C-alpha positions as CSV (number, residue, x, y, z in Angstrom):
1,M,130.7,28.5,72.4
2,G,129.2,29.7,75.5
3,Y,130.6,30.0,79.1
4,W,130.5,26.8,81.0
5,S,130.3,27.0,84.7
6,R,130.4,23.8,86.9
7,Y,130.9,25.2,90.4
8,K,129.2,28.2,92.0
9,I,128.7,29.4,95.8
10,S,125.6,31.4,96.9
11,K,126.3,34.6,98.5
12,G,125.0,33.0,101.8
13,N,127.4,30.4,101.7
14,A,130.3,33.0,100.6
15,I,129.4,34.7,104.0
16,D,129.7,31.3,106.0
17,L,133.0,31.0,104.1
18,Q,134.0,34.2,105.2
19,E,133.3,33.8,108.7
20,W,135.1,30.3,108.7
21,T,138.2,32.0,107.1
22,L,138.4,34.7,109.5
23,V,138.5,32.3,112.5
24,E,140.6,29.6,111.0
25,S,143.2,32.2,109.7
26,K,143.4,33.8,113.1
27,T,143.0,37.1,111.4
28,K,139.7,38.0,112.8
29,E,141.1,39.7,115.8
30,F,143.1,42.0,114.0
31,L,140.6,42.9,111.4
32,D,137.9,43.6,114.2
33,S,140.2,46.3,115.7
34,L,140.4,48.2,112.0
35,P,137.2,50.4,111.2
36,E,135.6,49.4,108.1
37,L,136.1,51.3,104.9
38,P,133.4,53.8,104.5
39,K,131.3,53.3,101.1
40,K,130.8,56.9,100.7
41,G,131.7,60.2,102.0
42,K,135.0,61.5,103.3
43,I,137.7,58.8,104.3
44,K,140.2,60.2,107.2
45,P,143.5,58.8,106.7
46,G,144.2,55.6,108.2
47,L,144.1,51.8,107.9
48,Y,141.0,50.0,107.1
49,V,139.0,46.9,106.3
50,D,136.6,46.1,103.7
51,Y,134.7,43.0,104.1
52,A,132.8,43.4,100.8
53,I,132.3,40.0,98.9
54,D,132.8,40.4,95.1
55,E,129.6,38.7,93.6
56,S,131.5,38.2,90.5
57,E,133.9,35.7,92.3
58,L,131.0,33.5,93.5
59,D,131.1,31.7,90.1
60,G,134.3,29.5,89.7
61,G,133.4,28.1,86.3
62,I,135.1,24.6,86.3
63,D,136.4,24.7,90.0
64,Y,135.2,25.9,93.4
65,P,135.6,29.9,93.6
66,D,138.4,31.0,95.4
67,V,136.9,34.4,97.3
68,G,138.3,37.4,98.9
69,V,136.8,37.6,102.1
70,A,138.7,40.6,103.6
71,S,140.7,43.4,102.1
72,I,143.0,45.9,104.0
73,Y,143.2,49.4,102.4
74,A,145.5,52.5,103.7
75,V,144.0,56.0,103.2
76,I,147.0,58.4,103.3
77,R,146.7,62.1,102.9
78,N,145.3,62.5,99.4
79,K,142.1,60.3,100.6
80,E,143.5,57.7,97.7
81,E,142.5,54.0,98.7
82,I,145.8,52.0,98.6
83,W,145.4,47.9,98.8
84,L,147.7,46.4,101.1
85,G,146.8,42.9,101.5
86,E,143.7,40.6,101.6
87,V,142.6,37.0,103.0
88,R,141.2,34.7,100.4
89,A,139.5,31.1,100.9
90,Y,138.9,28.1,98.7
91,N,135.7,25.9,99.7
92,F,136.1,25.6,103.3
93,E,139.3,23.7,103.0
94,T,142.2,26.5,103.0
95,Y,142.8,30.0,102.9
96,W,145.7,32.1,102.1
97,L,147.1,35.7,103.2
98,S,148.6,38.1,100.7
99,T,150.2,41.6,100.7
100,I,151.4,44.0,97.9
101,N,154.7,42.2,97.8
102,D,153.9,38.6,99.2
103,E,151.4,36.1,97.4
104,E,151.0,33.7,100.5
105,V,152.2,34.7,104.0
106,D,152.7,31.9,106.2
107,T,151.0,33.1,109.6
108,A,148.5,35.8,110.7
109,E,151.0,37.4,112.7
110,N,153.7,37.8,110.2
111,W,150.6,38.9,107.7
112,K,149.7,41.7,110.3
113,E,153.3,42.8,110.8
114,I,154.0,43.1,106.8
115,I,150.7,45.1,106.6
116,L,151.6,47.3,109.2
117,K,155.1,47.8,108.0
118,D,153.9,48.6,104.5
119,Y,151.5,51.2,106.0
120,E,154.2,53.1,108.0
121,K,156.4,53.1,104.8
122,L,153.4,54.8,102.8
123,K,153.0,57.3,105.3
124,K,156.6,58.4,105.4
125,K,156.5,58.5,101.4
126,K,153.3,60.5,100.9
């Protein structure tokens, strides 16, 4: 039996969903203040945002897909990228903010605060 897919969105719709989500979630200002994660070359230590949309997430199978629209990474001394959190969206209806330890953070302010605290903890550890 083959894989059955009912709901897909195009890359263009995913980009529209991304833009909608960043505004609706009130994360845009914080994310815009961060440098984008470089695709290649040396990466300096710091906090980065990645807006890449995983095309494998554009096919929701039997439901609308939930798409990761922005991810936050910490880069510490050893140049390793450490995932700290993300913003995800579903069908222009809802979004959620997650971190390493919290699946759903209630507000953008709290999400930012958790991300920054987790980043500081990592810097002290490494």
